[in-house]
Phi, psi and omega in degrees: 000134182217137175168185180269130182224132177049031182083004177238141179293126184225145175224139177230128176203158174280151178218144169248126182237149174295138175294170182292333173273014177057013180259333183246185179230151182235133183252124178231165172252130185250124170250131180235137177238128173269117180298333173097011177200157177268169181251172182284358167203181178268135179200172171217134169235129189203169169283155182309337182296355185256015180310317184290325175295316181301322186288341178264003183267162179269022177265113188254351179268154177230174184213137174269136182252134175247099172217135183301130182076012180287132179276122180297344174279353172301146182263132175227117180231144184201163167280339187208103178289330177298307175296319174307310183301320172295326174290332181275078176290176186284328175296318179290313176300324173301314189289316182287322173302313181302314185291319180284351177257004179300133180301143174056038185214154169235155186216147179224134167247109183244126177206158178222198184289341182261316194221155173215128184230140172243122187248120175244142175232123178233144174292346182279123178293349178053060187271341182276116185300323181293312177304318183296308180304316180299315180300308181301308181299320178295324181287310183298326176291340182253355178299329180304331186296327177283340183290154171289138177284167177301321171307313179295323177298310177306312188293308187293338181266001179293139180293000000 
């Protein structure tokens, strides 16, 4: 399922993934939310489950996050650590921490100068329509925290 929900491009789909030992399968529900704008650099911030994906990226710099409760096993890769550090305000870190702390879920925030996507995978099939609606509404109402402000756009676009 794909479409506009509360002003954001959203996609939901089931996925089958190999288990870590490659012998079994894991079924997940994937939720993807388009933030609606690019960011000042390319980066990924994710739970540790995305290590193989991170290894294939051309993002060579890392960043240590100083935020209460931040899991140090989370992966942060970028092209420009200084710009990423400036972008990651306390509000954004809190939002990302909450997403990546969801029970029975893994999460990835992936962006470059053109696009930004929040990707969540959960082992919960989310069959309850009311629960799905609540989850989507909560996410889409908070996505604006990830968007650049007018001042940030001006600052990051300076030559």
